[in-house]
C-alpha positions as CSV (number, residue, x, y, z in Angstrom):
1,M,-1.5,17.2,-22.9
2,T,2.0,17.3,-21.2
3,V,2.4,17.0,-17.8
4,E,3.8,19.9,-16.0
5,M,5.4,21.0,-12.7
6,A,6.1,24.0,-10.9
7,L,6.7,25.0,-8.0
8,W,7.1,29.4,-6.7
9,R,8.4,30.6,-3.2
10,A,6.3,32.7,-1.9
11,D,8.0,35.6,0.6
12,D,8.0,39.6,1.0
13,Q,9.9,39.9,-2.5
14,G,6.7,38.5,-4.7
15,L,6.7,35.0,-6.3
16,T,10.2,33.2,-7.1
17,R,9.6,30.2,-9.7
18,L,12.4,26.8,-8.7
19,T,14.1,25.1,-10.8
20,P,13.7,21.0,-10.1
21,T,17.2,20.0,-10.4
22,R,16.6,15.3,-10.8
23,V,16.4,13.0,-7.9
24,V,20.3,12.0,-7.4
25,S,19.7,8.3,-9.0
26,E,17.2,6.0,-9.4
27,S,18.6,3.8,-5.9
28,Q,17.4,7.3,-4.2
29,L,13.8,7.5,-5.2
30,E,14.1,3.6,-4.5
31,D,14.7,4.1,-0.9
32,H,12.4,7.2,-0.7
33,I,9.5,5.0,-1.5
34,E,11.1,1.7,0.1
35,K,11.0,3.9,3.6
36,D,7.4,5.6,2.9
37,P,5.7,4.0,0.2
38,T,2.7,6.4,1.1
39,I,4.5,8.6,-0.7
40,L,3.0,6.8,-4.2
41,G,-0.3,7.9,-2.6
42,R,-1.6,4.9,-1.1
43,Q,-1.0,2.4,2.0
44,L,1.4,-0.5,0.4
45,L,3.0,-3.1,1.9
46,L,6.5,-4.1,0.0
47,V,6.8,-7.6,-1.1
48,G,10.3,-7.5,-2.7
49,R,13.5,-5.0,-4.1
50,Q,14.9,-5.9,-7.4
51,V,12.8,-9.1,-7.4
52,K,14.2,-11.5,-10.4
53,T,11.3,-12.3,-13.0
54,D,11.5,-15.7,-14.6
55,H,12.5,-14.3,-17.8
56,G,15.6,-12.7,-16.4
57,G,14.1,-9.5,-15.5
58,V,14.4,-7.4,-12.6
59,V,11.5,-5.7,-10.9
60,D,12.5,-2.7,-9.3
61,L,9.9,-2.2,-6.4
62,L,6.8,-5.2,-5.8
63,A,4.0,-4.5,-3.0
64,V,0.7,-5.5,-2.4
65,D,-2.4,-3.1,-1.4
66,A,-5.1,-3.5,1.3
67,E,-7.2,-5.5,-1.5
68,G,-4.7,-7.6,-2.1
69,T,-3.1,-6.1,-5.2
70,V,0.0,-6.0,-6.8
71,H,1.6,-3.2,-7.5
72,V,4.3,-3.8,-9.9
73,I,6.8,-0.3,-9.5
74,E,9.2,0.7,-12.1
75,L,11.6,3.7,-11.8
76,K,12.8,5.6,-14.7
77,R,14.9,8.5,-13.8
78,D,15.5,9.8,-17.1
79,R,13.3,10.8,-19.8
80,T,10.9,8.0,-20.6
81,T,10.9,5.8,-24.0
82,R,7.9,4.0,-25.2
83,D,10.2,0.7,-24.3
84,V,9.9,1.4,-21.2
85,V,6.0,0.9,-21.1
86,A,6.3,-2.5,-22.8
87,Q,9.5,-3.9,-20.3
88,T,6.5,-2.9,-17.1
89,L,3.5,-4.7,-19.2
90,D,6.2,-7.5,-19.5
91,Y,6.6,-7.5,-16.2
92,A,3.1,-7.3,-15.0
93,S,2.4,-11.0,-17.4
94,W,5.2,-12.4,-15.0
95,A,3.6,-10.7,-11.5
96,A,-0.3,-11.9,-12.8
97,E,1.1,-15.1,-12.7
98,L,2.4,-14.8,-9.1
99,S,0.4,-17.3,-6.7
100,H,-0.6,-16.8,-3.0
101,T,2.8,-18.9,-1.6
102,R,5.1,-17.4,-4.3
103,I,4.3,-13.8,-2.9
104,T,4.8,-15.1,1.0
105,E,7.6,-16.9,-0.2
106,L,9.0,-13.2,-1.6
107,F,8.2,-11.6,1.3
108,A,10.0,-14.2,3.3
109,E,13.7,-13.4,1.2
110,Y,12.6,-9.3,1.8
111,R,12.1,-9.3,5.4
112,P,13.4,-12.3,6.6
113,G,11.8,-13.6,9.9
114,T,8.9,-12.1,9.5
115,A,5.8,-13.7,8.9
116,F,3.7,-11.6,5.6
117,D,0.1,-11.9,7.1
118,A,1.4,-10.5,10.3
119,A,3.1,-7.8,8.6
120,F,0.3,-7.2,6.5
121,V,-2.1,-6.9,9.4
122,E,0.4,-4.5,10.9
123,C,0.1,-2.4,7.7
124,F,-3.4,-2.2,7.0
125,G,-5.1,-3.6,10.2
126,G,-6.7,-7.0,8.7
127,E,-6.0,-9.6,7.8
128,P,-5.0,-10.3,3.7
129,P,-7.5,-12.0,1.2
130,E,-8.0,-15.7,1.2
131,N,-7.0,-14.9,-2.9
132,L,-4.0,-12.5,-3.4
133,N,-3.1,-11.1,-6.7
134,E,-6.2,-11.1,-8.2
135,N,-5.6,-8.0,-10.2
136,Q,-2.2,-6.1,-10.8
137,T,-1.2,-2.0,-10.6
138,L,1.5,-0.8,-13.0
139,T,3.1,2.3,-11.9
140,I,6.1,3.6,-13.9
141,V,8.3,6.5,-12.2
142,T,10.0,9.5,-13.4
143,A,10.9,13.0,-13.8
144,S,9.3,13.6,-17.1
145,V,7.7,11.0,-20.4
146,D,8.1,11.6,-23.9
147,P,4.8,12.4,-25.9
148,A,4.4,8.9,-27.7
149,T,4.9,7.3,-23.8
150,E,2.3,9.7,-22.7
151,R,0.2,8.4,-25.6
152,I,0.2,5.1,-25.0
153,V,-0.5,5.2,-21.1
154,R,-3.2,7.3,-21.5
155,Y,-4.9,5.2,-24.1
156,L,-4.0,1.8,-22.2
157,N,-5.3,3.1,-19.3
158,T,-8.3,5.3,-20.3
159,T,-9.7,3.0,-23.4
160,F,-9.0,-0.4,-21.9
161,N,-9.3,0.2,-18.0
162,L,-5.4,-1.3,-17.9
163,P,-4.7,0.2,-14.6
164,V,-0.5,1.1,-16.1
165,N,-0.2,4.7,-14.8
166,V,3.5,7.2,-14.4
167,V,3.8,8.8,-11.3
168,F,5.9,12.5,-11.5
169,F,8.9,13.2,-8.9
170,L,10.4,16.5,-9.1
171,H,12.9,17.4,-6.7
172,F,13.5,21.2,-5.9
173,E,16.1,22.5,-3.8
174,D,15.6,26.1,-2.0
175,N,17.6,28.3,0.9
176,G,18.9,24.7,2.0
177,G,15.5,23.3,2.1
178,S,15.1,19.9,0.2
179,Y,11.9,19.0,-1.4
180,L,10.2,16.4,-3.4
181,A,7.3,17.3,-5.8
182,R,4.6,14.6,-7.4
183,T,2.0,14.2,-9.8
184,W,0.2,11.7,-11.6
185,L,-0.2,11.3,-15.8
186,V,-3.5,9.9,-15.9
187,T,-5.7,11.4,-13.0
188,E,-8.9,10.1,-11.7
189,D,-10.6,12.7,-13.8
190,D,-9.3,11.6,-16.7
191,E,-10.0,8.1,-16.1
192,V,-13.1,6.5,-18.0
193,S,-14.1,4.2,-15.8
194,K,-12.2,1.8,-12.4
195,P,-10.2,-0.9,-13.9
196,A,-12.0,-4.1,-14.8
197,T,-12.2,-6.7,-11.8
198,K,-11.0,-10.1,-12.7
199,Q,-13.3,-12.2,-10.3
200,R,-12.4,-15.6,-9.2
201,T,-14.4,-18.1,-7.5
202,L,-13.3,-19.3,-4.1
203,E,-13.4,-23.0,-3.7
204,V,-16.1,-23.8,-1.1
205,W,-14.5,-24.9,2.7
206,N,-16.0,-28.4,3.8
207,K,-16.4,-27.2,6.8
208,R,-13.8,-29.9,8.6
209,D,-10.6,-29.3,7.1
210,W,-8.2,-26.9,8.6
211,Y,-4.2,-26.0,7.4
212,V,-2.1,-25.3,10.5
213,A,1.5,-24.3,9.9
214,F,4.0,-26.0,12.8
215,G,7.0,-23.5,12.6
216,E,9.9,-26.1,13.7
217,T,13.0,-23.9,14.6
218,V,16.3,-24.7,15.9
219,D,16.1,-23.4,19.3
220,G,12.1,-23.7,19.4
221,R,9.7,-25.9,18.5
222,S,10.4,-29.7,17.8
223,W,7.9,-31.8,15.2
224,E,9.4,-34.8,17.0
225,D,7.9,-33.6,20.3
226,A,4.7,-32.7,18.4
227,R,4.0,-36.3,16.8
228,T,5.3,-38.4,19.8
229,F,3.1,-36.6,22.2
230,G,-0.1,-34.9,20.2
231,F,-0.2,-31.5,19.7
232,V,0.2,-29.0,17.3
233,S,1.5,-25.0,18.9
234,A,2.4,-21.3,18.1
235,G,2.5,-18.5,20.0
236,G,5.0,-15.1,20.4
237,G,2.4,-12.6,20.0
238,S,-2.2,-12.4,20.2
239,W,-2.5,-12.7,16.3
240,Y,-0.7,-16.4,16.7
241,S,-2.2,-17.2,19.7
242,Q,-5.4,-16.3,18.5
243,K,-5.5,-18.1,15.2
244,L,-4.9,-21.5,17.1
245,K,-7.9,-20.6,19.1
246,N,-10.0,-20.6,16.5
247,L,-9.4,-24.5,15.8
248,P,-12.8,-26.3,17.1
249,I,-12.8,-29.7,19.0
250,G,-13.2,-32.2,16.2
251,A,-11.2,-30.1,13.6
252,R,-9.5,-32.5,11.1
253,I,-6.1,-30.7,10.7
254,F,-2.9,-30.5,7.4
255,T,0.0,-29.8,9.2
256,C,2.4,-28.2,7.0
257,I,6.1,-27.7,7.9
258,P,6.8,-23.9,6.0
259,Q,9.0,-24.8,3.5
260,R,8.9,-28.4,3.7
261,G,6.1,-29.5,3.2
262,Y,3.2,-31.6,4.9
263,V,3.4,-33.5,8.0
264,G,1.2,-34.9,9.6
265,V,-3.0,-34.6,9.5
266,G,-5.3,-35.0,13.2
267,I,-8.3,-34.6,14.7
268,V,-8.5,-31.9,17.2
269,T,-9.4,-33.1,20.9
270,A,-9.1,-30.0,22.9
271,E,-9.0,-26.1,22.4
272,A,-5.8,-24.3,22.6
273,V,-4.1,-23.4,25.8
274,R,-1.3,-22.0,27.4
275,F,1.7,-24.7,26.4
276,D,2.7,-24.9,30.3
277,E,-1.2,-25.6,30.9
278,A,-2.0,-27.9,28.3
279,V,-2.5,-32.0,28.7
280,V,-2.4,-34.7,26.2
281,T,-2.9,-38.2,26.3
282,N,0.1,-40.7,25.7
283,G,0.4,-44.3,26.8
284,G,-3.3,-43.8,27.6
285,R,-2.2,-41.5,30.7
286,Q,-2.8,-37.8,30.9
287,H,-0.2,-35.6,31.0
288,R,0.6,-32.2,31.3
289,L,2.9,-31.0,27.9
290,K,6.0,-29.4,30.6
291,D,6.3,-32.3,32.2
292,L,7.3,-34.8,29.8
293,P,10.5,-35.2,28.0
294,L,10.4,-32.7,25.2
295,K,13.3,-32.1,22.5
296,G,12.0,-28.3,22.0
297,R,12.0,-25.2,23.8
298,Y,8.4,-23.9,24.7
299,R,9.2,-21.1,27.3
300,R,9.6,-17.6,26.0
301,N,10.6,-15.6,28.8
302,P,12.7,-16.6,31.2
303,A,11.4,-14.3,33.8
304,G,8.0,-15.6,32.9
305,D,5.6,-15.6,29.7
306,T,2.6,-13.6,29.6
307,D,-0.7,-14.5,28.2
308,E,-0.1,-12.4,25.1
309,D,3.3,-13.7,24.7
310,A,3.1,-17.7,25.6
311,E,3.3,-20.2,23.3
312,Y,-0.4,-21.8,23.1
313,A,-0.9,-25.7,22.4
314,V,-3.7,-28.1,21.0
315,A,-3.9,-31.8,21.9
316,V,-4.1,-33.8,18.7
317,T,-5.0,-37.5,17.8
318,W,-2.7,-37.7,15.0
319,L,-3.8,-39.9,11.9
320,K,-0.7,-40.3,10.2
321,T,2.9,-38.2,10.5
322,V,5.8,-38.3,9.1
323,P,9.4,-36.9,9.9
324,V,10.5,-33.8,8.2
325,E,12.7,-35.2,5.8
326,D,9.5,-37.3,4.2
327,A,7.5,-34.3,4.3
328,V,5.1,-33.9,1.3
329,W,5.4,-31.0,-1.3
330,K,4.2,-30.7,-4.5
331,T,3.7,-27.4,-6.6
332,G,-0.1,-25.7,-6.5
333,M,0.1,-26.9,-2.9
334,F,-1.6,-24.5,-0.1
335,A,1.1,-23.2,1.9
336,N,1.6,-19.8,4.3
337,Q,2.6,-18.4,7.4
338,N,-0.5,-18.8,9.1
339,P,-0.8,-20.1,12.6
340,A,-4.1,-21.8,11.8
341,C,-6.8,-21.4,8.8
342,K,-9.6,-22.8,7.0
343,L,-8.0,-25.2,4.5
344,R,-10.2,-25.0,1.1
345,K,-7.7,-26.3,-1.5
346,Q,-9.1,-29.7,-2.4
347,F,-5.7,-30.4,-4.6
348,T,-3.9,-30.3,-1.2
349,I,-6.4,-32.5,0.6
350,D,-6.4,-35.2,-2.3
351,T,-2.4,-35.5,-2.3
352,V,-2.4,-35.7,1.4
353,V,-4.8,-37.6,2.0
354,D,-3.2,-40.0,-1.0
355,V,0.0,-39.8,-0.3
356,F,-0.6,-40.3,3.7
357,G,-2.8,-43.7,2.5
358,L,-5.6,-42.0,4.2
359,S,-9.2,-42.3,3.3
360,D,-10.8,-38.8,2.8
361,V,-13.5,-40.1,5.8
362,D,-10.8,-40.4,8.2
């Protein structure tokens, strides 16, 4: 059944059917979606634009939704052919292999300086699932399709529950106004059932080990400070400080500098407090962190930090630390921008314990 969109102007003269015009360019429609992804019918967080795959292709737009499903969005201005479906499926096969870490890396390239988890909370009002990319959704954006493409997409969607669909956008102009109309090839009424969910069992947390991201910066935090005086820190917003406050006394933390690797394993000895109030034990004596000869800068507002914006610190007794240049990293290890979270990945724990010469009971 061929999809048709029509628009009429209703005025005193009656109904006048408007003639659609093509969207000026793929890039213009891409701009529209980038500025407001909800025009595709649901809230999405864009991860990248013109993303290069490992197989020589380029995905127009890559996004995630509130459930962590990855959305591959391919735009075609002209009449779509069957080749586009094959191309989109190829992109999906690449996207299906994206790890949590790789998704956050792509986001960091797309929006430098913004933490993926923070953006996720801002977009959806909740934290991202522990495992992103359990499923993928494929969307072809176009003005029209040929009958063969329509048959293929309907067959894949309704018979095999493959989440691939076509969304049509037509551009109308009337009396100086510009309008964009949208409809879908396969509607909810057409679907036989919802796409099957791929179940993946989470690794069991050992109730002891935590991951900590130490965001070292040139004009801010210093890892040499942290390993010398025994602490980790985070701040700049309640989302960051609250994560650090989740660390319980006695927790074993695996500290990672994003984009570098793991640099320390230690035991938490005090709850998180404002950096300017934190006390650590150094040289057998207790010291306020702010009174120590620190290389880094931890005050954010010269006029005085609020409790929400302040840097927070957690005192740590280190079991093992290494300089940044000796950071431990292997493909498949866990990493994200979260200041602190439960570390479930046994491969990561085993790798760091082994390289650092520790035992799993330290």
